[in-house]
C-alpha positions in Angstrom: 25.3 -16.7 -16.4 21.5 -16.1 -16.2 20.3 -13.9 -13.3 19.1 -15.7 -10.2 15.4 -16.2 -10.1 13.5 -13.9 -7.8 12.1 -15.5 -4.6 8.4 -16.0 -4.6 6.4 -13.0 -3.5 4.9 -13.6 -0.1 1.4 -12.5 0.5 0.4 -10.3 3.3 -0.9 -13.1 5.5 2.4 -15.0 5.3 4.4 -11.8 6.0 2.2 -10.9 9.0 2.6 -14.4 10.4 6.4 -14.2 10.1 6.4 -10.7 11.7 4.4 -12.1 14.6 6.8 -15.0 14.9 9.6 -12.5 15.3 11.1 -12.2 11.8 12.4 -8.7 11.4 13.0 -9.1 7.7 9.3 -9.8 7.1 8.5 -6.5 8.7 11.1 -4.8 6.5 9.3 -6.3 3.4 6.0 -4.8 4.6 7.7 -1.4 5.1 9.1 -1.5 1.6 5.7 -2.5 0.1 3.6 0.1 1.8 5.7 3.1 2.9 5.8 4.9 -0.4 2.0 5.0 -1.0 1.4 5.8 2.7 3.8 8.7 2.5 2.2 10.0 -0.7 -1.2 9.9 1.1 0.2 11.7 4.2 1.9 14.3 2.1 -1.4 15.1 0.5 -3.2 15.2 3.8 -0.7 17.2 5.8 1.0 19.5 3.2 4.3 19.4 5.1 6.9 16.8 4.2 8.4 16.5 7.7 5.0 16.1 9.3 4.1 13.4 6.8 7.4 11.5 7.6 6.7 11.8 11.3 3.2 10.5 11.0 4.5 7.7 8.7 6.9 6.6 11.4 4.2 6.7 14.0 1.9 4.8 11.8 4.4 1.9 11.5 5.1 2.0 15.3 1.3 1.6 16.0 0.9 -1.0 13.3 3.8 -3.1 14.7 2.5 -2.8 18.2 -1.1 -3.8 17.1 -0.4 -6.2 14.3 -1.7 -9.2 16.3 -5.1 -7.5 16.5 -5.5 -7.3 12.7 -8.3 -9.8 12.0 -8.1 -9.8 8.2 -4.5 -9.8 6.9 -5.8 -9.2 3.4 -7.0 -5.8 4.6 -3.5 -4.7 5.7 -3.4 -1.8 3.3 -6.7 -0.4 4.4 -5.8 -0.9 8.0 -2.5 1.0 7.6 -4.3 3.8 5.8 -6.8 4.0 8.6 -4.1 4.4 11.2 -2.2 7.0 9.0 -5.3 9.1 8.3 -6.4 9.0 11.9 -3.0 10.2 13.0 -3.0 12.9 10.3 -6.5 14.1 11.5 -5.2 14.2 15.1 -2.3 16.3 14.0 -4.7 18.7 12.3 -6.7 19.0 15.5 -3.6 19.7 17.6 -2.5 22.3 15.0 -6.0 23.9 15.3 -5.7 24.0 19.1 -2.4 26.0 18.7 -4.2 28.5 16.4 -2.6 27.2 13.2 -4.4 26.1 10.1 -3.4 22.8 8.6 -1.0 23.4 5.8 0.4 26.6 7.3 3.9 25.2 7.2 3.9 24.6 3.4 6.7 22.4 2.1 9.2 24.0 -0.1 8.7 23.8 -3.8 9.5 20.5 -5.5 13.0 20.6 -6.9 14.3 18.0 -9.3 17.1 16.0 -7.7 18.8 15.1 -11.0 19.3 17.0 -14.2 16.7 15.9 -16.8 13.9 15.5 -14.2 13.1 19.2 -14.0 10.1 18.9 -16.3 8.7 16.0 -14.4 9.3 17.8 -11.2 7.3 20.8 -12.5 4.5 18.5 -13.6 4.3 16.9 -10.2 4.4 20.4 -8.6 1.4 21.4 -10.8 -0.5 18.3 -9.9 0.1 18.7 -6.2 -1.0 22.3 -6.5 -4.2 21.3 -8.3 -4.8 18.5 -5.8 -4.6 21.1 -3.0 -7.5 22.9 -4.6 -9.8 19.9 -3.9 -11.8 19.6 -0.7 -10.1 17.5 1.9 -12.7 14.7 1.4 -12.2 14.8 -2.4 -8.5 14.6 -2.0 -8.8 11.6 0.4 -11.1 9.7 -1.9 -9.1 10.4 -5.1 -5.9 9.4 -3.4 -7.4 6.2 -1.9 -9.0 5.2 -5.3 -6.0 6.1 -7.5 -2.9 5.5 -5.4 -4.2 2.6 -3.3 -6.7 1.1 -5.7 -9.4 0.7 -3.0 -13.0 0.1 -4.0 -15.7 2.6 -3.2 -16.9 0.2 -0.6 -13.5 0.0 1.1 -13.2 3.8 0.9 -16.6 4.3 2.4 -15.8 2.0 5.3 -12.4 3.6 5.9 -13.7 7.2 5.8 -17.0 6.5 7.5 -19.1 7.7 4.5 -21.5 6.0 2.1 -20.4 4.4 -1.1 -22.5 7.0 -3.0 -20.6 9.8 -1.2 -17.3 8.1 -2.2 -18.3 7.9 -5.8 -19.6 11.5 -5.8 -16.4 12.8 -4.2 -14.3 10.8 -6.7 -16.2 12.1 -9.7 -16.2 15.7 -8.5 -12.5 15.5 -7.6 -11.5 14.1 -11.0 -13.7 16.6 -12.8 -12.1 19.5 -11.0 -8.6 18.1 -11.6 -9.3 17.7 -15.3 -10.5 21.3 -15.6 -7.8 22.6 -13.4 -5.0 20.9 -15.3 -6.3 22.4 -18.5 -5.7 25.9 -17.0 -2.4 27.5 -17.7 -0.1 27.6 -14.7 1.9 30.5 -13.6 5.6 30.1 -13.7 7.8 30.9 -10.7 9.0 34.1 -12.4 5.4 35.3 -12.7 4.5 34.6 -9.1 
């Protein structure tokens, strides 16, 4: 028997209309589509896995509560990123008020969950470490450009910078990563 055909992929506008009409499953589809990239961005911005998960949950709560206010459904991804990054910045400010530096509570080292993934886990750990060497702005721009495929115009609007600044931060960030990834890394036994 041939596999059942996949249902047609609904666009963001249709899903948002269904959510606003009360369809919980439509919101679940939005969660599935956007949670992983949002979490990746938040983990880069906050350095702490639990903080990132908490901010992700708060992002979805705010998005759900304010979904009717979204004027351009095609801009859902940028809107969600804006909410998430604003919440992350607020968390940084609160941490600063308590005398902590953002990233003080570093997440434990990345461990491979399954045998055979150790090498990939070490590569991801190396990449995360190198990303942490970038300035906060470069990290944001590189993440938004690479992981979310936003244009420099969208990044500029989202971060409140010029397109030229977006391009410059992206170029400098990639240049640093390329050079940093060519450096040998210390193994855990050397540390």
